[in-house]
C-alpha positions as CSV (number, residue, x, y, z in Angstrom):
1,X,83.7,109.7,101.1
2,X,87.0,108.8,102.7
3,X,89.9,109.2,100.3
4,X,94.0,108.8,100.7
5,X,96.9,108.8,98.2
6,X,98.6,105.6,96.9
7,X,101.7,105.3,99.0
8,X,104.0,104.3,95.9
9,X,102.8,106.9,93.5
10,X,106.1,106.9,91.3
11,X,107.1,103.8,89.1
12,X,110.3,103.0,88.8
13,X,112.1,99.8,87.6
14,X,113.0,99.1,91.5
15,X,109.3,99.5,92.4
16,X,108.4,96.9,89.5
17,X,111.0,94.4,90.8
18,X,110.0,94.7,94.3
19,X,106.1,94.0,93.3
20,X,107.3,91.1,91.7
21,X,109.1,89.9,94.5
22,X,106.1,90.7,96.5
23,X,103.8,88.8,94.2
24,X,105.9,85.7,94.0
25,X,106.9,85.6,97.6
26,X,103.5,86.4,99.3
27,X,101.1,85.3,96.3
28,X,102.4,82.2,94.7
29,X,105.2,81.1,97.2
30,X,106.3,77.6,97.2
31,X,104.2,75.1,99.1
32,X,102.3,77.8,100.7
33,X,100.8,80.1,98.1
34,X,97.2,80.0,96.5
35,X,98.3,78.4,93.1
36,X,100.5,75.7,95.1
37,X,97.5,75.0,97.3
38,X,95.1,74.8,94.4
39,X,97.3,72.2,92.7
40,X,98.3,70.0,95.8
41,X,96.0,67.3,96.9
42,X,94.4,67.4,100.6
43,X,97.5,65.9,102.9
44,X,100.0,66.0,100.2
45,X,103.8,66.2,101.3
46,X,106.7,68.0,99.1
47,X,108.3,64.9,98.4
48,X,105.4,63.0,97.4
49,X,105.9,61.7,93.7
50,X,103.3,62.5,91.2
51,X,105.3,61.2,88.2
52,X,108.3,59.5,87.2
53,X,109.8,60.4,83.7
54,X,112.8,58.5,82.3
55,X,113.5,57.1,85.9
56,X,113.3,61.0,87.4
57,X,110.5,62.1,89.9
58,X,108.4,64.8,89.7
59,X,107.2,66.0,93.2
60,X,104.7,68.2,94.9
61,X,107.4,70.4,95.7
62,X,108.3,70.6,91.7
63,X,104.7,71.6,91.0
64,X,104.5,74.0,93.5
65,X,107.6,75.6,91.8
66,X,106.0,75.5,88.4
67,X,102.9,77.3,89.9
68,X,105.1,79.9,91.1
69,X,107.0,80.4,88.0
70,X,103.9,79.8,85.6
71,X,101.7,82.1,87.7
72,X,100.5,83.8,84.5
73,X,99.6,81.2,82.2
74,X,97.8,79.4,85.2
75,X,95.8,81.8,85.3
76,X,94.1,81.3,81.9
77,X,93.7,77.5,82.7
78,X,90.5,76.4,84.2
79,X,91.0,75.2,87.9
80,X,90.1,71.7,87.4
81,X,92.9,71.5,84.7
82,X,95.6,73.2,86.4
83,X,97.2,70.2,88.0
84,X,97.2,68.4,85.0
85,X,98.6,71.2,83.2
86,X,101.5,71.6,85.4
87,X,102.3,67.9,85.2
88,X,102.1,68.1,81.4
89,X,104.6,71.2,81.4
90,X,107.1,69.4,83.8
91,X,107.2,66.3,82.0
92,X,107.8,68.0,78.5
93,X,110.7,69.8,80.6
94,X,112.2,66.4,81.9
95,X,112.1,65.0,78.6
96,X,113.5,68.0,76.9
97,X,116.3,68.4,79.5
98,X,117.4,65.0,79.3
99,X,117.8,65.5,75.7
100,X,119.8,68.6,76.2
101,X,122.1,66.7,78.7
102,X,122.3,64.0,76.1
103,X,123.6,66.6,73.4
104,X,126.1,68.3,75.9
105,X,123.9,71.6,76.1
106,X,124.6,71.6,79.8
107,X,128.4,72.2,79.2
108,X,128.3,75.1,77.1
109,X,129.3,78.4,78.8
110,X,126.4,80.5,77.9
111,X,124.4,77.4,79.9
112,X,126.6,78.1,82.7
113,X,126.1,81.7,82.9
114,X,122.1,81.1,82.8
115,X,122.3,78.6,85.5
116,X,124.1,81.0,87.7
117,X,121.5,83.7,87.1
118,X,118.9,81.2,87.8
119,X,120.5,80.3,91.2
120,X,120.8,83.9,92.2
121,X,117.3,84.7,91.1
122,X,116.3,81.7,93.3
123,X,118.5,83.0,96.3
124,X,117.1,86.3,96.1
125,X,113.4,85.2,96.2
126,X,114.8,83.1,99.4
127,X,116.1,86.3,101.1
128,X,113.2,88.3,100.1
129,X,110.6,86.0,101.9
130,X,112.7,84.9,105.0
131,X,114.4,88.3,105.8
132,X,112.2,91.1,104.1
133,X,108.6,90.1,103.9
134,X,108.7,88.9,107.7
135,X,108.7,92.6,108.4
136,X,105.2,92.7,107.3
137,X,103.9,92.0,110.8
138,X,100.6,93.3,112.4
139,X,102.6,95.2,114.8
140,X,104.3,97.0,111.8
141,X,101.3,97.6,109.9
142,X,99.6,99.2,113.1
143,X,102.7,101.5,113.5
144,X,102.2,102.6,109.8
145,X,98.5,103.0,110.3
146,X,98.9,105.1,113.7
147,X,101.4,107.3,111.9
148,X,98.9,107.8,108.5
149,X,96.1,108.7,111.1
150,X,98.5,111.5,113.0
151,X,99.0,113.1,109.7
152,X,95.6,112.5,108.2
153,X,93.9,115.9,107.4
154,X,89.9,116.0,107.6
155,X,87.6,117.6,105.4
156,X,84.0,118.7,105.0
157,X,81.8,116.1,104.1
158,X,77.8,116.0,103.6
159,X,75.8,113.1,103.3
160,X,72.4,114.0,101.2
161,X,69.8,112.5,99.4
162,X,68.3,113.5,96.0
163,X,65.3,112.6,93.5
164,X,66.5,113.1,90.0
165,X,63.6,113.4,87.4
166,X,64.1,114.4,83.5
167,X,62.2,117.6,83.3
168,X,61.4,120.8,85.5
169,X,57.7,120.0,85.4
170,X,58.5,116.8,86.9
171,X,60.8,118.4,89.6
172,X,58.1,120.6,90.5
173,X,55.8,118.2,91.1
174,X,58.3,116.4,93.4
175,X,58.7,119.6,95.4
176,X,54.7,119.8,95.6
177,X,54.7,116.3,96.9
178,X,57.3,117.0,99.6
179,X,55.8,120.5,100.5
180,X,52.2,118.4,101.2
181,X,54.1,116.4,103.6
182,X,55.0,113.1,102.0
183,X,58.4,111.8,103.0
184,X,61.4,112.3,101.1
185,X,62.4,108.6,101.0
186,X,59.0,107.4,99.8
187,X,58.9,109.7,97.1
188,X,62.5,109.4,95.7
189,X,61.5,105.6,95.5
190,X,58.2,106.3,93.8
191,X,59.7,109.0,91.1
192,X,63.4,109.1,90.9
193,X,65.1,107.8,87.6
194,X,68.3,107.2,89.8
195,X,68.2,103.3,89.9
196,X,70.0,103.1,93.3
197,X,67.8,105.7,94.6
198,X,64.6,103.5,93.8
199,X,66.4,101.2,96.5
200,X,67.8,103.4,98.8
201,X,65.3,106.6,98.9
202,X,67.7,108.8,97.2
203,X,70.6,108.3,99.5
204,X,74.0,109.4,98.1
205,X,76.1,108.7,101.1
206,X,79.0,110.9,102.2
207,X,81.0,113.0,99.7
208,X,83.3,116.0,99.7
209,X,83.8,118.7,97.4
210,X,84.9,118.1,94.0
211,X,83.0,114.5,94.0
212,X,79.8,115.7,92.4
213,X,79.1,117.8,89.3
214,X,79.4,121.7,90.2
215,X,75.8,122.3,89.8
216,X,74.5,119.7,92.2
217,X,77.3,120.3,94.7
218,X,76.8,124.1,95.0
219,X,73.3,123.6,96.2
220,X,74.1,120.6,98.4
221,X,76.6,122.3,100.4
222,X,74.8,125.6,100.9
223,X,72.0,123.5,102.7
224,X,71.3,123.1,106.4
225,X,70.5,119.5,107.7
226,X,67.1,118.6,106.9
227,X,66.5,121.4,104.5
228,X,65.4,120.5,101.1
229,X,66.4,122.4,98.0
230,X,64.4,124.1,95.1
231,X,64.8,121.8,91.6
232,X,68.3,122.1,90.3
233,X,69.6,121.5,87.0
234,X,72.5,119.3,86.0
235,X,73.8,117.3,83.0
236,X,71.7,114.4,84.6
237,X,68.4,116.2,84.5
238,X,66.6,117.8,87.4
239,X,67.3,117.2,91.2
240,X,65.8,118.0,94.5
241,X,68.1,117.8,97.1
242,X,67.8,116.9,100.9
243,X,70.6,117.3,103.0
244,X,70.9,114.9,105.9
245,X,74.1,115.8,107.9
246,X,77.4,117.2,107.7
247,X,80.7,116.1,109.2
248,X,84.4,116.2,109.2
249,X,85.8,113.2,107.2
250,X,87.2,110.6,109.4
251,X,90.4,108.5,108.2
252,X,90.1,105.3,106.5
253,X,89.8,102.5,108.8
254,X,92.8,100.1,109.6
255,X,91.0,97.3,107.8
256,X,90.7,99.6,104.9
257,X,94.4,100.4,104.8
258,X,95.8,97.1,105.8
259,X,96.7,96.1,102.0
260,X,98.5,99.6,101.3
261,X,100.4,99.7,104.4
262,X,101.4,96.1,103.9
263,X,102.8,97.3,100.8
264,X,104.4,100.3,102.4
265,X,105.9,98.5,105.1
266,X,107.5,95.6,102.7
267,X,109.1,98.7,100.4
268,X,110.3,100.2,103.4
269,X,112.0,97.0,104.6
270,X,113.3,96.2,101.0
271,X,114.9,99.8,100.9
272,X,116.7,99.4,104.3
273,X,117.9,95.6,104.0
274,X,119.1,96.6,100.4
275,X,120.9,99.9,101.3
276,X,122.7,97.9,104.4
277,X,123.6,95.4,102.1
278,X,125.2,97.6,99.4
279,X,126.8,99.3,102.1
280,X,129.4,96.9,102.5
281,X,129.9,95.8,98.7
282,X,132.0,97.6,96.0
283,X,129.6,98.4,92.9
284,X,131.3,100.1,89.7
285,X,129.5,101.1,86.8
286,X,131.8,102.6,84.3
287,X,129.2,104.1,82.1
288,X,128.7,107.4,83.7
289,X,125.0,107.9,82.2
290,X,124.1,104.4,83.3
291,X,125.3,104.6,86.5
292,X,123.3,107.8,87.0
293,X,120.1,106.1,85.9
294,X,120.7,103.2,88.5
295,X,121.3,105.6,90.8
296,X,117.9,107.2,90.3
297,X,115.9,103.7,90.2
298,X,117.7,102.7,93.5
299,X,116.6,105.8,95.5
300,X,113.9,105.1,98.2
301,X,110.5,105.4,97.0
302,X,109.1,108.8,97.6
303,X,112.4,110.8,96.9
């Protein structure tokens, strides 16, 4: 069984923020993400009008923005109802926004501050999508995979079969059948209480040390290929084990690693880009304790 450690094993506020950007940029980006595609009809354009509220249009682009903004809520809505859900939300937004403007709420200082924040958030997402997410290329992932393989540490694995029964007497009967020349796989399908073993002849696939209960593992790793064990007891019952083969564990395939490596490349591109941008920017945090906390959160992942 192949194993590899998570590439981002340390939670920080920065890693959470990057994760949100990653989700919004790659998963639900306006006009190209899964949610937007679900809610848009075939051959629609961003400017296509879906509703008019008080003389103001709601377009396909607006629906895509709403799908991005409401991705959590949208996940709770049946797919067939999502488009209507988004249009309903946008209609409510339009009528409330018009009422707020009529009441002068858009002229308050707090509203202007919120508007500036929302503008910067949108710009951050745009920068992330165009300047950082673009770093996740097939070539970058392949290079990260080659580096991973170069440092991969192989370990011994074995492939074994077993027949699991409830009592020692049943295990002795299994051993007797095998000694009489019956095929291990056939006996396993006939007598094992392991549901998967009844389908695959007791095949457990490859596994390394530490993945099975100690009693089973000690016996299995002591066998030679083709050898069948005496009955051995574990918390699950009585086992008769056959060792099929030994090998040194291979690294996970590129296909298996691609999602994880894509995230790694994304984090590295984010770190490099933000550090470069901050290098030319004066940043002052008067509170020393807060400044130290921000410094810790801003450290590159893995440090």
